C-alpha positions as CSV (number, residue, x, y, z in Angstrom):
1,M,4.0,-23.0,-20.7
2,N,6.6,-21.1,-22.8
3,V,8.1,-18.3,-20.7
4,D,10.6,-15.6,-21.7
5,T,13.1,-16.6,-19.0
6,A,15.6,-13.9,-19.9
7,K,13.0,-11.2,-19.5
8,L,11.7,-12.8,-16.3
9,R,15.2,-13.1,-14.8
10,Q,15.8,-9.4,-15.5
11,F,12.5,-8.4,-13.7
12,I,13.3,-10.6,-10.6
13,N,16.8,-9.2,-10.4
14,E,15.6,-5.6,-10.7
15,Y,12.6,-5.7,-8.4
16,F,13.7,-8.2,-5.7
17,G,16.6,-7.2,-3.4
18,P,18.7,-9.9,-1.9
19,E,16.6,-10.1,1.3
20,D,13.4,-9.8,-0.6
21,L,14.5,-12.7,-2.8
22,R,15.3,-14.9,0.2
23,T,11.9,-14.2,1.8
24,F,10.2,-14.9,-1.5
25,L,12.0,-18.2,-2.0
26,F,11.1,-19.2,1.6
27,D,7.4,-18.3,1.3
28,Y,6.7,-19.8,-2.1
29,F,9.4,-22.4,-2.8
30,R,10.3,-23.9,0.6
31,S,11.1,-27.3,-0.8
32,V,14.1,-25.8,-2.6
33,Y,14.9,-22.9,-0.3
34,D,18.1,-24.2,1.1
35,D,19.5,-25.2,-2.3
36,L,18.7,-21.7,-3.7
37,T,20.1,-19.6,-0.8
38,E,23.0,-21.4,0.8
39,G,26.2,-19.5,-0.1
40,L,25.0,-18.5,-3.6
41,T,25.0,-15.1,-5.2
42,K,21.6,-13.4,-6.0
43,S,22.0,-14.0,-9.8
44,R,22.8,-17.7,-9.2
45,Q,19.7,-18.0,-7.0
46,I,17.5,-16.6,-9.7
47,A,19.1,-18.8,-12.4
48,L,18.5,-21.9,-10.3
49,L,14.9,-20.9,-9.5
50,L,14.2,-20.6,-13.2
51,E,15.8,-23.9,-13.9
52,Y,13.8,-25.5,-11.1
53,C,10.5,-24.1,-12.5
54,H,11.3,-25.3,-16.0
55,K,12.2,-28.8,-14.8
56,H,9.1,-29.2,-12.6
57,K,6.7,-27.2,-14.8
58,K,6.2,-24.6,-12.0
59,F,6.2,-21.4,-14.1
60,Q,2.5,-21.0,-13.6
61,D,3.0,-21.0,-9.8
62,L,6.0,-18.7,-10.1
63,L,4.2,-16.0,-12.2
64,A,1.3,-16.0,-9.8
65,A,3.6,-15.7,-6.8
66,I,5.5,-12.8,-8.3
67,Q,2.3,-10.9,-9.0
68,R,1.2,-11.3,-5.4
69,E,4.5,-9.8,-4.2
70,R,4.8,-7.1,-6.9
71,P,1.2,-6.2,-8.0
72,F,2.5,-4.1,-11.0
73,F,4.0,-7.3,-12.5
74,Q,2.0,-8.3,-15.7
75,P,2.3,-12.1,-16.2
76,D,1.0,-12.0,-19.8
77,D,4.1,-9.9,-20.8
78,Y,6.3,-12.9,-20.0
79,V,4.4,-15.7,-21.6
80,Q,5.1,-16.6,-25.2
81,G,2.1,-17.6,-27.3
82,Q,-0.5,-18.0,-24.6
83,K,-2.1,-16.3,-21.6
84,A,-0.7,-16.7,-18.2
85,P,-3.2,-17.8,-15.5
86,T,-4.2,-15.2,-13.0
87,A,-4.3,-15.6,-9.3
88,A,-7.6,-15.9,-7.4
89,P,-9.0,-12.4,-6.8
90,H,-9.1,-12.8,-3.0
91,P,-9.0,-15.4,-0.3
92,P,-12.1,-16.8,1.5
93,A,-14.3,-14.3,3.3
94,D,-12.8,-12.9,6.5
95,P,-14.9,-10.5,8.6
96,N,-11.7,-8.6,9.6
97,R,-9.7,-8.7,6.3
98,W,-10.5,-8.5,2.6
99,I,-8.3,-8.3,-0.5
100,H,-9.8,-5.9,-3.0
101,P,-10.0,-8.0,-6.3
102,K,-9.1,-5.2,-8.7
103,S,-6.4,-3.4,-6.8
104,G,-5.0,-6.2,-4.6
105,L,-5.2,-3.9,-1.6
106,E,-5.8,-5.3,1.8
107,M,-8.8,-3.7,3.3
108,V,-9.9,-3.6,7.0
109,P,-13.4,-2.8,8.4
110,V,-14.2,0.3,10.5
111,L,-17.5,-0.6,12.1
112,A,-20.5,1.7,12.3
113,G,-20.9,3.7,15.4
114,E,-19.8,6.8,17.3
115,F,-16.3,8.0,17.9
116,L,-14.7,10.9,19.7
117,Y,-13.7,13.4,16.9
118,G,-11.3,16.3,16.8
119,N,-9.5,18.2,19.5
120,E,-12.8,18.8,21.3
121,K,-13.6,15.0,21.2
122,E,-17.1,15.6,19.9
123,S,-19.2,12.4,19.5
124,V,-19.8,11.7,15.8
125,Y,-21.6,8.8,14.2
126,L,-20.3,7.2,11.0
127,D,-21.6,4.3,9.0
128,E,-19.4,1.2,8.4
129,F,-16.7,1.5,5.7
130,W,-13.6,-0.5,4.7
131,I,-10.3,1.3,4.5
132,A,-6.9,0.3,3.0
133,K,-4.7,-1.1,5.7
134,T,-1.7,0.9,4.5
135,P,-1.0,4.0,2.5
136,L,-0.9,3.2,-1.2
137,T,2.5,1.9,-2.2
138,N,4.5,2.6,-5.3
139,G,4.0,-1.0,-6.3
140,A,0.2,-0.8,-6.0
141,Y,0.0,2.5,-7.8
142,A,2.1,1.1,-10.7
143,R,-0.7,-1.3,-11.6
144,F,-3.0,1.7,-12.0
145,V,-0.4,3.5,-14.1
146,V,0.2,0.5,-16.4
147,E,-3.5,-0.3,-16.9
148,T,-4.8,3.2,-17.4
149,G,-1.9,5.1,-18.9
150,H,-2.1,7.7,-16.0
151,K,0.9,9.9,-15.6
152,P,3.4,8.3,-13.3
153,P,5.0,10.2,-10.3
154,Q,8.0,12.3,-11.3
155,H,10.6,10.2,-9.4
156,W,9.8,7.0,-11.4
157,K,11.6,5.7,-14.5
158,G,8.7,5.6,-16.9
159,K,5.9,3.4,-15.7
160,T,7.9,1.6,-13.1
161,P,8.9,2.8,-9.6
162,P,12.5,2.5,-8.3
163,A,13.0,-1.1,-7.0
164,K,14.0,0.1,-3.6
165,L,10.8,2.1,-3.2
166,V,8.2,-0.5,-4.3
167,D,7.0,-1.0,-0.7
168,H,7.2,2.7,0.3
169,P,4.2,5.0,0.1
170,V,3.7,6.5,-3.3
171,V,4.4,10.3,-3.3
172,Y,4.4,13.1,-5.8
173,V,0.7,12.4,-6.3
174,S,-1.9,15.2,-6.3
175,W,-5.4,15.0,-4.9
176,E,-6.5,14.7,-8.4
177,D,-4.2,11.7,-9.0
178,A,-5.4,10.1,-5.8
179,E,-9.1,10.7,-6.7
180,A,-8.5,9.1,-10.1
181,Y,-7.0,6.0,-8.5
182,A,-9.9,5.7,-6.0
183,K,-12.4,5.9,-8.8
184,W,-10.5,3.3,-10.8
185,I,-10.9,0.7,-8.1
186,G,-14.6,1.7,-7.5
187,G,-13.8,3.4,-4.2
188,A,-13.2,6.8,-2.8
189,L,-10.8,8.9,-0.8
190,P,-11.8,8.8,2.9
191,T,-13.5,11.8,4.4
192,E,-11.4,13.4,7.0
193,Q,-13.8,12.0,9.7
194,Q,-13.5,8.5,8.3
195,W,-9.7,8.9,8.2
196,E,-9.7,10.0,11.9
197,K,-11.9,7.2,13.1
198,A,-9.7,4.7,11.4
199,A,-6.6,6.3,12.9
200,R,-7.7,6.8,16.6
201,G,-10.5,4.3,17.1
202,T,-13.5,5.4,19.2
203,D,-11.9,6.5,22.5
204,G,-10.4,9.9,21.5
205,R,-6.7,8.8,21.9
206,S,-4.0,11.2,20.8
207,Y,-2.1,8.7,18.5
208,P,-3.2,5.4,16.9
209,W,-1.5,3.5,19.8
210,G,-2.5,5.9,22.6
211,E,-0.2,8.6,24.0
212,W,3.1,9.6,22.4
213,R,5.9,7.0,22.4
214,N,9.1,7.0,20.5
215,N,9.8,4.6,17.7
216,H,6.1,4.1,16.9
217,C,6.0,6.0,13.6
218,N,8.1,7.8,11.0
219,T,8.3,11.5,12.0
220,R,11.1,14.0,12.3
221,E,12.0,12.6,15.7
222,T,13.3,9.3,14.1
223,G,16.0,11.1,12.1
224,I,15.3,8.9,9.1
225,N,14.5,11.9,6.9
226,T,12.7,10.0,4.1
227,T,9.8,7.6,3.7
228,T,10.0,4.1,5.1
229,P,8.4,0.8,3.8
230,V,4.7,0.7,4.9
231,G,4.3,-1.3,8.1
232,Q,7.9,-0.8,9.3
233,F,6.5,0.4,12.7
234,S,3.8,-2.3,12.8
235,P,2.2,-3.6,15.0
236,R,3.3,-1.2,17.7
237,G,2.2,1.8,15.7
238,D,-1.1,0.3,14.4
239,S,-4.5,1.9,15.0
240,P,-7.2,0.1,16.9
241,F,-8.7,-1.0,13.6
242,G,-5.4,-2.5,12.4
243,C,-4.4,0.4,10.0
244,V,-0.7,1.1,9.7
245,D,1.3,4.3,9.2
246,M,-1.6,6.6,10.1
247,S,0.8,8.7,12.0
248,G,3.9,9.9,10.1
249,N,5.5,8.6,6.9
250,V,3.4,10.6,4.5
251,W,0.5,13.1,4.6
252,E,-2.6,11.5,3.2
253,W,-5.2,13.2,1.0
254,T,-8.8,13.1,2.1
255,A,-12.1,13.8,0.2
256,S,-12.9,16.7,2.5
257,L,-12.8,20.4,1.5
258,S,-11.1,23.0,3.7
259,E,-13.5,24.8,6.0
260,H,-12.0,28.1,4.8
261,G,-14.2,28.2,1.7
262,S,-11.5,27.3,-0.8
263,S,-10.9,24.4,-3.1
264,Q,-8.1,23.1,-0.8
265,R,-8.4,19.5,0.5
266,V,-7.8,18.3,4.0
267,L,-4.6,16.4,4.7
268,R,-4.1,14.0,7.6
269,G,-1.4,12.1,9.4
270,G,1.7,14.2,9.3
271,S,4.8,12.9,7.6
272,W,8.5,12.0,8.0
273,R,9.5,15.7,7.6
274,Y,7.2,17.0,10.4
275,N,7.4,16.5,14.1
276,R,5.1,14.4,16.3
277,S,2.6,17.3,16.8
278,A,1.5,17.0,13.2
279,A,1.2,13.2,13.6
280,R,-1.6,13.5,16.2
281,A,-4.8,11.8,15.1
282,A,-6.8,15.0,15.4
283,Y,-4.4,17.2,13.6
284,L,-5.2,18.4,10.1
285,D,-3.7,20.5,7.3
286,Y,-4.7,21.6,3.9
287,G,-3.3,21.5,0.4
288,S,-4.2,22.6,-3.1
289,P,-5.7,19.6,-5.1
290,A,-3.1,20.1,-7.9
291,I,0.0,20.1,-5.7
292,R,2.5,17.2,-5.8
293,D,5.1,16.8,-3.1
294,F,7.7,14.3,-1.8
295,A,5.7,13.8,1.4
296,L,2.1,13.5,0.0
297,G,0.4,10.2,-0.4
298,F,-3.1,8.6,0.2
299,R,-5.1,5.6,1.1
300,V,-8.6,4.6,-0.1
301,V,-12.0,3.5,1.3
302,V,-14.8,1.3,-0.2
303,R,-18.5,1.2,0.7
304,P,-20.7,-0.8,1.1
305,S,-19.4,-4.0,2.6
306,P,-17.2,-6.4,0.5
307,S,-20.0,-8.9,0.0
308,H,-21.7,-6.4,-2.2
309,L,-18.6,-5.6,-4.2
310,D,-17.5,-9.1,-5.2
311,P,-17.6,-9.7,-8.9
């Protein structure tokens, strides 16, 4: 396989920080991990990795591994004169986890049944659905931007997000942007009732983990004052269904209209710039579908079950 190693080296250097690179090397190239990390600079580690892949004809494995870690990476762009192989669309069937083949998102099931909804804890029945485990990240949204030509968020450099924000929730996305992404993967934005059930489970708890506890989510109380990588507060802040960051980090768009008769859409989850009250599972707010903000993101749902969606 003929690979443009200079271009590939530049990508790895830009989109893998030192700690990311060490983790990547350990996960995918354990046989040479010590040789590539012991006392070497980041640039030297990358150079030796590329030399190793060339010598052992491992570029196919390397390109597939990079795309699993950085979904917006396009292997074909780095192969000279032939197509790069693509990774398998998803692992073997798992009743509690599914990798969506088009988007690469990890989805978790929310089973059919009743749950206690709202501040009044009304019993509401919902059919089964699958929801993204995390808010959509900049890295995952980049694949959509590259493949569709959709307008990127305003804080990106062209079609690529800042390297330090690849694993953070995408922000500066309107409801219309989020809806376009959801349609692209063949899914939808969750209704606000679906969102709440995924966040609080069936027992009417106040927060995904139960009652309020410090250091379980990214709200104003942490003093972080910006977004955090998705899952930073996992598993202690996870919901009963295994969803992460459903309290704090970013507000999440839903499909539901405001009850006030306007075109505004319901927002859920609170964010890093609001206090813990807004992060309660039953709390909701509203926003104009065209607004873009540094604390607005989203996650997606799919129905029916994955067995019906496999290509």
